[in-house]
C-alpha positions in Angstrom: 0.0 0.0 0.0 1.3 3.4 -1.0 1.3 6.2 1.6 1.6 9.6 0.0 3.8 11.8 2.3 3.4 15.1 0.4 2.1 16.7 -2.8 5.5 16.6 -4.4 6.1 12.9 -3.7 7.0 11.1 -6.9 5.0 8.0 -7.8 5.7 5.3 -10.3 2.9 4.4 -12.8 1.9 1.4 -10.6 1.9 3.5 -7.5 -0.1 6.3 -9.2 -2.7 3.7 -10.3 -3.0 2.4 -6.8 -3.4 5.9 -5.2 -6.0 6.9 -7.9 -7.7 3.5 -7.6 -7.5 2.9 -11.4 -5.5 0.4 -13.4 -2.1 1.2 -15.0 -3.6 1.4 -18.4 -5.8 4.3 -17.2 -2.6 6.2 -16.0 -1.1 5.6 -19.4 -4.2 7.0 -21.1 -4.2 10.0 -18.9 -0.6 10.7 -19.9 -1.3 10.0 -23.6 -4.3 12.3 -23.6 -2.5 15.2 -21.9 -4.2 14.9 -18.5 -1.1 13.8 -16.6 2.5 14.8 -17.3 5.4 12.7 -16.1 8.1 14.3 -14.1 10.9 12.2 -15.5 12.2 8.7 -14.9 13.3 7.1 -11.7 16.6 5.2 -11.3 15.0 2.1 -12.7 13.9 3.9 -15.8 10.2 4.0 -14.8 8.1 7.1 -15.4 7.3 9.0 -12.3 4.5 11.5 -11.5 3.9 14.0 -8.8 1.2 12.9 -6.3 -0.6 16.2 -6.6 -0.8 15.9 -10.4 -2.2 12.4 -10.1 -4.9 13.7 -7.7 -5.7 16.6 -10.1 -6.1 14.2 -13.0 -8.3 11.9 -11.0 -10.5 14.7 -9.8 -10.8 16.2 -13.3 -11.6 13.0 -15.0 -13.9 11.2 -12.5 -14.2 13.2 -9.4 -12.7 12.7 -6.0 -14.7 10.3 -4.0 -12.5 9.3 -1.2 -13.3 10.1 2.4 -10.5 10.7 4.8 -10.3 8.1 7.5 
């Protein structure tokens, strides 16, 4: 389980999908369609995204439905 520690935290595609509660293909689609921009690549060559940008894309495309525990 991914714990986001701040808005500038970098997430891999798989982590972004977990946080947004979507599948990895949806994250790829968001990037492909210009809704999410990658921040670069991590040391393993995987694309990374800012947590805040993932949240913005999720909100824009399907609304934010989570309730804080």
